[in-house]
N, CA, C, O and CB atoms as a CASP TS submission, in Angstrom:
PFRMAT TS
TARGET T0000
AUTHOR 0000-0000-0000
METHOD Language model
MODEL 1
PARENT N/A
ATOM      1  N   MET     1     -42.338  29.506  -7.999  1.00  0.00           N
ATOM      2  CA  MET     1     -42.116  30.166  -6.922  1.00  0.00           C
ATOM      3  C   MET     1     -41.718  30.224  -5.801  1.00  0.00           C
ATOM      4  O   MET     1     -41.676  31.329  -5.259  1.00  0.00           O
ATOM      5  CB  MET     1     -42.600  30.404  -6.770  1.00  0.00           C
ATOM      6  N   LYS     2     -41.290  29.028  -5.082  1.00  0.00           N
ATOM      7  CA  LYS     2     -40.214  28.669  -4.508  1.00  0.00           C
ATOM      8  C   LYS     2     -38.891  28.907  -4.545  1.00  0.00           C
ATOM      9  O   LYS     2     -38.249  28.864  -3.495  1.00  0.00           O
ATOM     10  CB  LYS     2     -40.247  27.870  -4.589  1.00  0.00           C
ATOM     11  N   HIS     3     -38.457  29.110  -5.401  1.00  0.00           N
ATOM     12  CA  HIS     3     -36.854  29.208  -6.172  1.00  0.00           C
ATOM     13  C   HIS     3     -36.969  30.676  -5.924  1.00  0.00           C
ATOM     14  O   HIS     3     -35.935  31.204  -5.514  1.00  0.00           O
ATOM     15  CB  HIS     3     -36.555  28.650  -8.123  1.00  0.00           C
ATOM     16  N   LEU     4     -37.982  31.424  -6.081  1.00  0.00           N
ATOM     17  CA  LEU     4     -37.347  32.803  -6.250  1.00  0.00           C
ATOM     18  C   LEU     4     -37.317  32.888  -4.727  1.00  0.00           C
ATOM     19  O   LEU     4     -36.340  33.438  -4.218  1.00  0.00           O
ATOM     20  CB  LEU     4     -38.234  34.107  -7.176  1.00  0.00           C
ATOM     21  N   SER     5     -38.636  32.225  -3.658  1.00  0.00           N
ATOM     22  CA  SER     5     -38.507  32.527  -2.781  1.00  0.00           C
ATOM     23  C   SER     5     -37.122  32.377  -1.733  1.00  0.00           C
ATOM     24  O   SER     5     -36.840  33.233  -0.894  1.00  0.00           O
ATOM     25  CB  SER     5     -39.443  32.152  -2.594  1.00  0.00           C
ATOM     26  N   ILE     6     -36.450  31.306  -1.926  1.00  0.00           N
ATOM     27  CA  ILE     6     -35.669  30.793  -1.505  1.00  0.00           C
ATOM     28  C   ILE     6     -34.799  31.685  -1.799  1.00  0.00           C
ATOM     29  O   ILE     6     -34.511  32.324  -0.787  1.00  0.00           O
ATOM     30  CB  ILE     6     -35.565  29.673  -1.773  1.00  0.00           C
ATOM     31  N   GLY     7     -33.996  32.183  -3.118  1.00  0.00           N
ATOM     32  CA  GLY     7     -33.190  32.979  -3.590  1.00  0.00           C
ATOM     33  C   GLY     7     -33.435  34.277  -3.129  1.00  0.00           C
ATOM     34  O   GLY     7     -32.396  34.906  -2.931  1.00  0.00           O
ATOM     35  N   LEU     8     -34.624  34.971  -2.858  1.00  0.00           N
ATOM     36  CA  LEU     8     -35.052  36.396  -1.939  1.00  0.00           C
ATOM     37  C   LEU     8     -34.059  36.292  -0.891  1.00  0.00           C
ATOM     38  O   LEU     8     -32.956  36.837  -0.849  1.00  0.00           O
ATOM     39  CB  LEU     8     -36.759  36.469  -1.186  1.00  0.00           C
ATOM     40  N   LEU     9     -34.708  35.365   0.116  1.00  0.00           N
ATOM     41  CA  LEU     9     -34.162  34.954   1.286  1.00  0.00           C
ATOM     42  C   LEU     9     -32.776  35.088   1.555  1.00  0.00           C
ATOM     43  O   LEU     9     -32.170  35.578   2.509  1.00  0.00           O
ATOM     44  CB  LEU     9     -34.446  33.790   1.430  1.00  0.00           C
ATOM     45  N   CYS    10     -32.305  34.390   0.209  1.00  0.00           N
ATOM     46  CA  CYS    10     -30.426  33.967   0.542  1.00  0.00           C
ATOM     47  C   CYS    10     -30.127  35.629   0.609  1.00  0.00           C
ATOM     48  O   CYS    10     -29.562  36.325   1.453  1.00  0.00           O
ATOM     49  CB  CYS    10     -29.181  32.844  -1.200  1.00  0.00           C
ATOM     50  N   GLY    11     -30.812  35.950  -0.754  1.00  0.00           N
ATOM     51  CA  GLY    11     -30.323  37.409  -1.070  1.00  0.00           C
ATOM     52  C   GLY    11     -30.306  39.000   0.438  1.00  0.00           C
ATOM     53  O   GLY    11     -29.524  39.919   0.683  1.00  0.00           O
ATOM     54  N   ILE    12     -31.161  38.689   0.832  1.00  0.00           N
ATOM     55  CA  ILE    12     -31.793  39.605   2.292  1.00  0.00           C
ATOM     56  C   ILE    12     -30.688  39.499   3.067  1.00  0.00           C
ATOM     57  O   ILE    12     -29.984  40.473   3.333  1.00  0.00           O
ATOM     58  CB  ILE    12     -33.254  38.957   3.254  1.00  0.00           C
ATOM     59  N   ILE    13     -30.418  38.110   3.555  1.00  0.00           N
ATOM     60  CA  ILE    13     -29.698  37.600   4.668  1.00  0.00           C
ATOM     61  C   ILE    13     -28.213  37.635   4.140  1.00  0.00           C
ATOM     62  O   ILE    13     -27.432  37.468   5.077  1.00  0.00           O
ATOM     63  CB  ILE    13     -30.226  36.107   5.129  1.00  0.00           C
ATOM     64  N   SER    14     -27.630  37.790   3.011  1.00  0.00           N
ATOM     65  CA  SER    14     -26.227  38.258   2.685  1.00  0.00           C
ATOM     66  C   SER    14     -25.921  39.715   2.699  1.00  0.00           C
ATOM     67  O   SER    14     -24.813  40.189   2.952  1.00  0.00           O
ATOM     68  CB  SER    14     -25.876  37.806   1.384  1.00  0.00           C
ATOM     69  N   TYR    15     -27.341  40.599   2.312  1.00  0.00           N
ATOM     70  CA  TYR    15     -27.372  41.821   1.956  1.00  0.00           C
ATOM     71  C   TYR    15     -26.624  42.506   3.533  1.00  0.00           C
ATOM     72  O   TYR    15     -25.677  43.254   3.777  1.00  0.00           O
ATOM     73  CB  TYR    15     -29.059  42.272   1.447  1.00  0.00           C
ATOM     74  N   MET    16     -27.636  41.780   4.340  1.00  0.00           N
ATOM     75  CA  MET    16     -27.613  42.569   5.676  1.00  0.00           C
ATOM     76  C   MET    16     -26.165  42.180   6.495  1.00  0.00           C
ATOM     77  O   MET    16     -25.448  42.923   7.166  1.00  0.00           O
ATOM     78  CB  MET    16     -29.062  42.111   6.663  1.00  0.00           C
ATOM     79  N   LEU    17     -25.984  40.465   6.125  1.00  0.00           N
ATOM     80  CA  LEU    17     -24.451  40.312   6.342  1.00  0.00           C
ATOM     81  C   LEU    17     -23.416  41.029   5.743  1.00  0.00           C
ATOM     82  O   LEU    17     -22.543  41.453   6.501  1.00  0.00           O
ATOM     83  CB  LEU    17     -24.104  39.172   6.058  1.00  0.00           C
ATOM     84  N   MET    18     -23.315  41.268   4.503  1.00  0.00           N
ATOM     85  CA  MET    18     -22.100  41.518   4.146  1.00  0.00           C
ATOM     86  C   MET    18     -22.415  43.192   4.237  1.00  0.00           C
ATOM     87  O   MET    18     -21.348  43.665   3.844  1.00  0.00           O
ATOM     88  CB  MET    18     -21.601  40.754   2.663  1.00  0.00           C
ATOM     89  N   THR    19     -23.208  44.199   4.512  1.00  0.00           N
ATOM     90  CA  THR    19     -23.296  45.601   5.016  1.00  0.00           C
ATOM     91  C   THR    19     -23.033  45.518   6.338  1.00  0.00           C
ATOM     92  O   THR    19     -22.167  46.303   6.723  1.00  0.00           O
ATOM     93  CB  THR    19     -24.590  46.296   4.799  1.00  0.00           C
ATOM     94  N   THR    20     -23.527  44.789   7.175  1.00  0.00           N
ATOM     95  CA  THR    20     -22.252  44.587   8.901  1.00  0.00           C
ATOM     96  C   THR    20     -20.642  44.307   8.877  1.00  0.00           C
ATOM     97  O   THR    20     -19.796  44.826   9.605  1.00  0.00           O
ATOM     98  CB  THR    20     -22.684  42.987   9.914  1.00  0.00           C
ATOM     99  N   VAL    21     -20.442  43.305   7.800  1.00  0.00           N
ATOM    100  CA  VAL    21     -18.940  42.953   8.005  1.00  0.00           C
ATOM    101  C   VAL    21     -17.969  43.425   6.937  1.00  0.00           C
ATOM    102  O   VAL    21     -16.812  43.053   6.744  1.00  0.00           O
ATOM    103  CB  VAL    21     -18.775  41.447   8.088  1.00  0.00           C
ATOM    104  N   SER    22     -18.755  44.403   6.230  1.00  0.00           N
ATOM    105  CA  SER    22     -17.901  45.432   5.527  1.00  0.00           C
ATOM    106  C   SER    22     -17.614  46.786   6.415  1.00  0.00           C
ATOM    107  O   SER    22     -16.551  47.374   6.616  1.00  0.00           O
ATOM    108  CB  SER    22     -18.659  45.845   4.148  1.00  0.00           C
ATOM    109  N   TYR    23     -19.040  47.087   6.908  1.00  0.00           N
ATOM    110  CA  TYR    23     -18.870  48.073   7.748  1.00  0.00           C
ATOM    111  C   TYR    23     -17.682  47.801   8.844  1.00  0.00           C
ATOM    112  O   TYR    23     -16.676  48.503   8.945  1.00  0.00           O
ATOM    113  CB  TYR    23     -20.178  48.308   8.343  1.00  0.00           C
ATOM    114  N   ILE    24     -17.903  46.955   9.434  1.00  0.00           N
ATOM    115  CA  ILE    24     -16.418  46.772  10.696  1.00  0.00           C
ATOM    116  C   ILE    24     -15.490  46.853   9.929  1.00  0.00           C
ATOM    117  O   ILE    24     -14.903  47.920  10.111  1.00  0.00           O
ATOM    118  CB  ILE    24     -16.098  45.276  11.657  1.00  0.00           C
ATOM    119  N   MET    25     -14.869  46.015   8.830  1.00  0.00           N
ATOM    120  CA  MET    25     -13.829  46.313   7.792  1.00  0.00           C
ATOM    121  C   MET    25     -13.316  47.428   7.601  1.00  0.00           C
ATOM    122  O   MET    25     -12.168  47.761   7.894  1.00  0.00           O
ATOM    123  CB  MET    25     -14.158  46.075   6.718  1.00  0.00           C
ATOM    124  N   ILE    26     -14.224  48.133   7.048  1.00  0.00           N
ATOM    125  CA  ILE    26     -13.654  49.167   6.371  1.00  0.00           C
ATOM    126  C   ILE    26     -13.070  50.755   7.457  1.00  0.00           C
ATOM    127  O   ILE    26     -12.176  51.594   7.344  1.00  0.00           O
ATOM    128  CB  ILE    26     -14.927  49.487   5.223  1.00  0.00           C
ATOM    129  N   MET    27     -14.512  50.393   8.745  1.00  0.00           N
ATOM    130  CA  MET    27     -14.122  51.226  10.154  1.00  0.00           C
ATOM    131  C   MET    27     -12.354  51.025  10.853  1.00  0.00           C
ATOM    132  O   MET    27     -11.557  51.858  11.285  1.00  0.00           O
ATOM    133  CB  MET    27     -15.359  50.515  11.480  1.00  0.00           C
ATOM    134  N   ARG    28     -12.284  49.577  10.698  1.00  0.00           N
ATOM    135  CA  ARG    28     -10.857  48.877  11.447  1.00  0.00           C
ATOM    136  C   ARG    28     -10.005  49.022  10.095  1.00  0.00           C
ATOM    137  O   ARG    28      -8.937  49.226  10.672  1.00  0.00           O
ATOM    138  CB  ARG    28     -10.995  46.904  12.136  1.00  0.00           C
ATOM    139  N   PHE    29      -9.717  49.065   8.955  1.00  0.00           N
ATOM    140  CA  PHE    29      -8.852  49.733   8.039  1.00  0.00           C
ATOM    141  C   PHE    29      -8.348  50.555   6.976  1.00  0.00           C
ATOM    142  O   PHE    29      -7.429  50.634   6.161  1.00  0.00           O
ATOM    143  CB  PHE    29      -8.657  49.400   7.875  1.00  0.00           C
ATOM    144  N   SER    30      -9.676  51.289   7.484  1.00  0.00           N
ATOM    145  CA  SER    30      -9.029  52.994   6.279  1.00  0.00           C
ATOM    146  C   SER    30      -8.796  54.094   7.237  1.00  0.00           C
ATOM    147  O   SER    30      -9.313  54.578   8.244  1.00  0.00           O
ATOM    148  CB  SER    30     -10.512  53.893   4.895  1.00  0.00           C
ATOM    149  N   SER    31      -7.854  54.252   6.517  1.00  0.00           N
ATOM    150  CA  SER    31      -6.395  55.493   6.689  1.00  0.00           C
ATOM    151  C   SER    31      -7.296  56.281   6.537  1.00  0.00           C
ATOM    152  O   SER    31      -6.627  57.295   6.740  1.00  0.00           O
ATOM    153  CB  SER    31      -4.890  55.731   5.549  1.00  0.00           C
ATOM    154  N   ASN    32      -8.660  56.791   6.267  1.00  0.00           N
ATOM    155  CA  ASN    32      -9.485  57.859   6.263  1.00  0.00           C
ATOM    156  C   ASN    32      -9.911  58.711   7.394  1.00  0.00           C
ATOM    157  O   ASN    32     -10.963  58.411   7.958  1.00  0.00           O
ATOM    158  CB  ASN    32     -10.429  57.461   5.793  1.00  0.00           C
ATOM    159  N   MET    33      -9.203  59.777   7.818  1.00  0.00           N
ATOM    160  CA  MET    33      -9.393  59.928   9.377  1.00  0.00           C
ATOM    161  C   MET    33     -10.384  60.938   9.428  1.00  0.00           C
ATOM    162  O   MET    33     -11.009  60.818  10.483  1.00  0.00           O
ATOM    163  CB  MET    33      -8.051  60.362  10.259  1.00  0.00           C
ATOM    164  N   TYR    34     -10.914  62.152   8.545  1.00  0.00           N
ATOM    165  CA  TYR    34     -11.889  62.809   8.957  1.00  0.00           C
ATOM    166  C   TYR    34     -13.171  62.432   8.618  1.00  0.00           C
ATOM    167  O   TYR    34     -13.960  63.057   9.328  1.00  0.00           O
ATOM    168  CB  TYR    34     -11.710  63.886   8.670  1.00  0.00           C
ATOM    169  N   ASP    35     -13.781  61.628   7.787  1.00  0.00           N
ATOM    170  CA  ASP    35     -14.971  61.178   7.391  1.00  0.00           C
ATOM    171  C   ASP    35     -14.716  59.664   7.494  1.00  0.00           C
ATOM    172  O   ASP    35     -14.733  59.105   6.397  1.00  0.00           O
ATOM    173  CB  ASP    35     -15.408  61.729   5.993  1.00  0.00           C
ATOM    174  N   ARG    36     -14.481  58.865   8.560  1.00  0.00           N
ATOM    175  CA  ARG    36     -14.462  56.883   8.036  1.00  0.00           C
ATOM    176  C   ARG    36     -15.582  56.707   8.362  1.00  0.00           C
ATOM    177  O   ARG    36     -15.924  55.580   8.005  1.00  0.00           O
ATOM    178  CB  ARG    36     -13.415  55.513   8.859  1.00  0.00           C
ATOM    179  N   GLN    37     -16.554  57.357   8.986  1.00  0.00           N
ATOM    180  CA  GLN    37     -18.075  56.409   9.389  1.00  0.00           C
ATOM    181  C   GLN    37     -18.741  56.689   8.290  1.00  0.00           C
ATOM    182  O   GLN    37     -19.596  55.853   7.999  1.00  0.00           O
ATOM    183  CB  GLN    37     -19.122  56.849  10.829  1.00  0.00           C
ATOM    184  N   VAL    38     -18.570  58.100   7.181  1.00  0.00           N
ATOM    185  CA  VAL    38     -19.269  58.069   6.372  1.00  0.00           C
ATOM    186  C   VAL    38     -18.825  57.436   5.163  1.00  0.00           C
ATOM    187  O   VAL    38     -19.574  56.824   4.402  1.00  0.00           O
ATOM    188  CB  VAL    38     -19.629  59.094   6.300  1.00  0.00           C
ATOM    189  N   GLU    39     -17.463  57.612   4.986  1.00  0.00           N
ATOM    190  CA  GLU    39     -17.070  55.861   4.237  1.00  0.00           C
ATOM    191  C   GLU    39     -17.473  54.559   4.291  1.00  0.00           C
ATOM    192  O   GLU    39     -17.642  53.826   3.316  1.00  0.00           O
ATOM    193  CB  GLU    39     -16.005  55.408   4.491  1.00  0.00           C
ATOM    194  N   ALA    40     -17.656  54.218   5.682  1.00  0.00           N
ATOM    195  CA  ALA    40     -17.607  52.704   5.670  1.00  0.00           C
ATOM    196  C   ALA    40     -19.748  52.852   5.641  1.00  0.00           C
ATOM    197  O   ALA    40     -20.417  51.828   5.778  1.00  0.00           O
ATOM    198  CB  ALA    40     -16.448  51.748   7.564  1.00  0.00           C
ATOM    199  N   ALA    41     -20.113  53.603   5.537  1.00  0.00           N
ATOM    200  CA  ALA    41     -21.793  53.612   5.477  1.00  0.00           C
ATOM    201  C   ALA    41     -22.486  54.169   3.942  1.00  0.00           C
ATOM    202  O   ALA    41     -23.670  54.198   3.605  1.00  0.00           O
ATOM    203  CB  ALA    41     -22.382  54.795   6.814  1.00  0.00           C
ATOM    204  N   THR    42     -21.402  54.535   3.280  1.00  0.00           N
ATOM    205  CA  THR    42     -21.835  54.341   2.224  1.00  0.00           C
ATOM    206  C   THR    42     -21.268  53.320   1.097  1.00  0.00           C
ATOM    207  O   THR    42     -21.886  52.971   0.092  1.00  0.00           O
ATOM    208  CB  THR    42     -21.886  55.416   1.913  1.00  0.00           C
ATOM    209  N   THR    43     -20.021  52.932   1.458  1.00  0.00           N
ATOM    210  CA  THR    43     -19.882  52.214   0.718  1.00  0.00           C
ATOM    211  C   THR    43     -20.066  50.738   1.149  1.00  0.00           C
ATOM    212  O   THR    43     -19.696  49.804   0.439  1.00  0.00           O
ATOM    213  CB  THR    43     -18.887  52.560   0.262  1.00  0.00           C
ATOM    214  N   SER    44     -20.649  50.588   2.332  1.00  0.00           N
ATOM    215  CA  SER    44     -21.546  49.080   2.827  1.00  0.00           C
ATOM    216  C   SER    44     -22.544  48.822   2.532  1.00  0.00           C
ATOM    217  O   SER    44     -22.953  47.710   2.197  1.00  0.00           O
ATOM    218  CB  SER    44     -21.849  48.806   4.010  1.00  0.00           C
ATOM    219  N   ALA    45     -23.397  50.277   2.636  1.00  0.00           N
ATOM    220  CA  ALA    45     -24.882  49.904   1.983  1.00  0.00           C
ATOM    221  C   ALA    45     -25.001  50.278   0.285  1.00  0.00           C
ATOM    222  O   ALA    45     -25.834  49.729  -0.436  1.00  0.00           O
ATOM    223  CB  ALA    45     -26.173  50.915   2.879  1.00  0.00           C
ATOM    224  N   ILE    46     -24.347  50.964  -0.044  1.00  0.00           N
ATOM    225  CA  ILE    46     -24.668  51.031  -1.599  1.00  0.00           C
ATOM    226  C   ILE    46     -23.277  50.201  -2.696  1.00  0.00           C
ATOM    227  O   ILE    46     -23.536  50.022  -3.886  1.00  0.00           O
ATOM    228  CB  ILE    46     -24.808  52.984  -1.990  1.00  0.00           C
ATOM    229  N   ILE    47     -22.484  49.954  -2.376  1.00  0.00           N
ATOM    230  CA  ILE    47     -21.714  49.059  -3.087  1.00  0.00           C
ATOM    231  C   ILE    47     -21.603  47.401  -2.634  1.00  0.00           C
ATOM    232  O   ILE    47     -22.023  46.439  -3.277  1.00  0.00           O
ATOM    233  CB  ILE    47     -20.413  49.696  -3.051  1.00  0.00           C
ATOM    234  N   LEU    48     -20.920  47.397  -1.359  1.00  0.00           N
ATOM    235  CA  LEU    48     -20.825  46.053  -1.430  1.00  0.00           C
ATOM    236  C   LEU    48     -21.880  45.325  -0.463  1.00  0.00           C
ATOM    237  O   LEU    48     -22.014  44.101  -0.458  1.00  0.00           O
ATOM    238  CB  LEU    48     -19.413  45.694  -1.125  1.00  0.00           C
ATOM    239  N   GLY    49     -22.490  46.047   0.214  1.00  0.00           N
ATOM    240  CA  GLY    49     -24.297  45.175   0.567  1.00  0.00           C
ATOM    241  C   GLY    49     -24.926  44.533  -0.269  1.00  0.00           C
ATOM    242  O   GLY    49     -25.171  43.332  -0.151  1.00  0.00           O
ATOM    243  N   PRO    50     -25.387  45.480  -1.543  1.00  0.00           N
ATOM    244  CA  PRO    50     -25.989  44.881  -2.697  1.00  0.00           C
ATOM    245  C   PRO    50     -25.015  44.146  -3.934  1.00  0.00           C
ATOM    246  O   PRO    50     -25.485  43.881  -5.041  1.00  0.00           O
ATOM    247  CB  PRO    50     -26.795  46.027  -3.282  1.00  0.00           C
ATOM    248  N   LEU    51     -23.825  43.913  -3.616  1.00  0.00           N
ATOM    249  CA  LEU    51     -22.901  43.366  -4.847  1.00  0.00           C
ATOM    250  C   LEU    51     -23.271  41.474  -3.754  1.00  0.00           C
ATOM    251  O   LEU    51     -23.702  40.406  -4.189  1.00  0.00           O
ATOM    252  CB  LEU    51     -20.470  44.401  -5.000  1.00  0.00           C
ATOM    253  N   GLY    52     -22.876  41.842  -2.435  1.00  0.00           N
ATOM    254  CA  GLY    52     -23.048  40.264  -1.991  1.00  0.00           C
ATOM    255  C   GLY    52     -24.408  39.475  -1.699  1.00  0.00           C
ATOM    256  O   GLY    52     -24.600  38.310  -1.353  1.00  0.00           O
ATOM    257  N   GLY    53     -25.447  40.728  -2.014  1.00  0.00           N
ATOM    258  CA  GLY    53     -27.109  40.139  -1.842  1.00  0.00           C
ATOM    259  C   GLY    53     -27.488  40.128  -3.058  1.00  0.00           C
ATOM    260  O   GLY    53     -28.528  39.482  -3.194  1.00  0.00           O
ATOM    261  N   ILE    54     -26.913  40.759  -4.413  1.00  0.00           N
ATOM    262  CA  ILE    54     -27.236  39.896  -5.596  1.00  0.00           C
ATOM    263  C   ILE    54     -26.695  38.668  -5.931  1.00  0.00           C
ATOM    264  O   ILE    54     -27.319  37.691  -6.343  1.00  0.00           O
ATOM    265  CB  ILE    54     -27.033  40.505  -6.591  1.00  0.00           C
ATOM    266  N   LEU    55     -25.151  38.790  -5.677  1.00  0.00           N
ATOM    267  CA  LEU    55     -24.623  37.442  -5.902  1.00  0.00           C
ATOM    268  C   LEU    55     -25.453  35.735  -5.051  1.00  0.00           C
ATOM    269  O   LEU    55     -25.852  34.706  -5.597  1.00  0.00           O
ATOM    270  CB  LEU    55     -22.983  37.753  -5.313  1.00  0.00           C
ATOM    271  N   ALA    56     -25.410  36.192  -3.381  1.00  0.00           N
ATOM    272  CA  ALA    56     -26.002  35.175  -2.825  1.00  0.00           C
ATOM    273  C   ALA    56     -27.577  34.796  -3.379  1.00  0.00           C
ATOM    274  O   ALA    56     -28.010  33.645  -3.437  1.00  0.00           O
ATOM    275  CB  ALA    56     -25.938  35.503  -1.408  1.00  0.00           C
ATOM    276  N   PHE    57     -28.341  36.036  -3.774  1.00  0.00           N
ATOM    277  CA  PHE    57     -29.553  35.386  -5.133  1.00  0.00           C
ATOM    278  C   PHE    57     -29.764  34.659  -5.452  1.00  0.00           C
ATOM    279  O   PHE    57     -30.619  33.787  -5.297  1.00  0.00           O
ATOM    280  CB  PHE    57     -29.673  35.468  -6.165  1.00  0.00           C
ATOM    281  N   VAL    58     -28.153  35.076  -6.601  1.00  0.00           N
ATOM    282  CA  VAL    58     -27.791  34.204  -7.828  1.00  0.00           C
ATOM    283  C   VAL    58     -27.698  32.418  -7.525  1.00  0.00           C
ATOM    284  O   VAL    58     -27.976  31.426  -8.198  1.00  0.00           O
ATOM    285  CB  VAL    58     -26.205  34.805  -8.360  1.00  0.00           C
ATOM    286  N   ALA    59     -27.069  32.687  -5.925  1.00  0.00           N
ATOM    287  CA  ALA    59     -26.549  31.576  -5.551  1.00  0.00           C
ATOM    288  C   ALA    59     -27.921  30.493  -5.221  1.00  0.00           C
ATOM    289  O   ALA    59     -28.274  29.387  -5.630  1.00  0.00           O
ATOM    290  CB  ALA    59     -25.535  31.929  -4.300  1.00  0.00           C
ATOM    291  N   GLY    60     -28.451  31.524  -4.230  1.00  0.00           N
ATOM    292  CA  GLY    60     -29.576  30.626  -3.505  1.00  0.00           C
ATOM    293  C   GLY    60     -30.563  29.714  -4.192  1.00  0.00           C
ATOM    294  O   GLY    60     -30.995  28.592  -3.926  1.00  0.00           O
ATOM    295  N   TYR    61     -30.822  30.777  -5.392  1.00  0.00           N
ATOM    296  CA  TYR    61     -32.274  30.300  -7.200  1.00  0.00           C
ATOM    297  C   TYR    61     -31.448  29.310  -7.473  1.00  0.00           C
ATOM    298  O   TYR    61     -31.927  28.191  -7.287  1.00  0.00           O
ATOM    299  CB  TYR    61     -32.579  31.666  -9.147  1.00  0.00           C
ATOM    300  N   LEU    62     -30.206  29.365  -7.909  1.00  0.00           N
ATOM    301  CA  LEU    62     -29.643  28.139  -8.408  1.00  0.00           C
ATOM    302  C   LEU    62     -29.252  26.858  -7.348  1.00  0.00           C
ATOM    303  O   LEU    62     -29.190  25.689  -7.731  1.00  0.00           O
ATOM    304  CB  LEU    62     -28.405  28.596  -9.126  1.00  0.00           C
ATOM    305  N   TRP    63     -29.063  27.185  -6.299  1.00  0.00           N
ATOM    306  CA  TRP    63     -28.798  26.157  -5.158  1.00  0.00           C
ATOM    307  C   TRP    63     -30.169  25.384  -5.323  1.00  0.00           C
ATOM    308  O   TRP    63     -30.096  24.227  -5.736  1.00  0.00           O
ATOM    309  CB  TRP    63     -28.519  26.878  -3.478  1.00  0.00           C
ATOM    310  N   SER    64     -31.483  25.950  -5.023  1.00  0.00           N
ATOM    311  CA  SER    64     -32.870  25.284  -4.974  1.00  0.00           C
ATOM    312  C   SER    64     -33.464  24.913  -6.148  1.00  0.00           C
ATOM    313  O   SER    64     -34.430  24.172  -5.967  1.00  0.00           O
ATOM    314  CB  SER    64     -33.803  26.072  -4.381  1.00  0.00           C
ATOM    315  N   LYS    65     -33.155  25.243  -7.597  1.00  0.00           N
ATOM    316  CA  LYS    65     -33.273  24.674  -8.430  1.00  0.00           C
ATOM    317  C   LYS    65     -32.220  23.276  -8.620  1.00  0.00           C
ATOM    318  O   LYS    65     -32.841  22.213  -8.640  1.00  0.00           O
ATOM    319  CB  LYS    65     -33.294  25.632  -9.247  1.00  0.00           C
ATOM    320  N   ASP    66     -31.055  23.191  -8.729  1.00  0.00           N
ATOM    321  CA  ASP    66     -30.481  22.735  -7.972  1.00  0.00           C
ATOM    322  C   ASP    66     -30.845  21.079  -7.484  1.00  0.00           C
ATOM    323  O   ASP    66     -30.862  19.973  -8.024  1.00  0.00           O
ATOM    324  CB  ASP    66     -30.559  23.695  -7.154  1.00  0.00           C
ATOM    325  N   VAL    67     -31.110  21.640  -6.167  1.00  0.00           N
ATOM    326  CA  VAL    67     -31.648  20.325  -5.152  1.00  0.00           C
ATOM    327  C   VAL    67     -32.916  19.976  -5.454  1.00  0.00           C
ATOM    328  O   VAL    67     -33.233  18.797  -5.298  1.00  0.00           O
ATOM    329  CB  VAL    67     -31.705  20.611  -3.550  1.00  0.00           C
ATOM    330  N   SER    68     -33.923  20.966  -5.962  1.00  0.00           N
ATOM    331  CA  SER    68     -35.247  20.084  -6.724  1.00  0.00           C
ATOM    332  C   SER    68     -35.031  19.012  -7.731  1.00  0.00           C
ATOM    333  O   SER    68     -35.839  18.110  -7.950  1.00  0.00           O
ATOM    334  CB  SER    68     -36.157  21.036  -7.549  1.00  0.00           C
ATOM    335  N   TYR    69     -33.638  19.205  -8.461  1.00  0.00           N
ATOM    336  CA  TYR    69     -33.945  18.040  -9.586  1.00  0.00           C
ATOM    337  C   TYR    69     -33.361  16.823  -9.209  1.00  0.00           C
ATOM    338  O   TYR    69     -33.553  15.779  -9.833  1.00  0.00           O
ATOM    339  CB  TYR    69     -33.382  18.350 -11.043  1.00  0.00           C
ATOM    340  N   ALA    70     -32.498  16.938  -7.988  1.00  0.00           N
ATOM    341  CA  ALA    70     -32.007  15.773  -7.209  1.00  0.00           C
ATOM    342  C   ALA    70     -32.603  14.797  -6.923  1.00  0.00           C
ATOM    343  O   ALA    70     -32.161  13.649  -6.946  1.00  0.00           O
ATOM    344  CB  ALA    70     -31.654  15.992  -6.238  1.00  0.00           C
ATOM    345  N   ARG    71     -33.782  15.179  -6.589  1.00  0.00           N
ATOM    346  CA  ARG    71     -35.405  14.698  -5.637  1.00  0.00           C
ATOM    347  C   ARG    71     -35.285  13.865  -6.725  1.00  0.00           C
ATOM    348  O   ARG    71     -36.137  13.002  -6.940  1.00  0.00           O
ATOM    349  CB  ARG    71     -37.159  15.838  -5.331  1.00  0.00           C
TER
END
């Protein structure tokens, strides 16, 4: 249960961080002038945020298992 909690915490933090960073980058570098804010919000919240969260969950889970075996 401890490993799952650590993985979940890493995933939630990474989701928030990835969503914020991708929103800022899309707003800065997108050539879309008509609905840039909508593009940034949807891409960040639906695609890039969950992708970062899932990857961080797996990494946090595996890291916590590795640290516990090292003790």
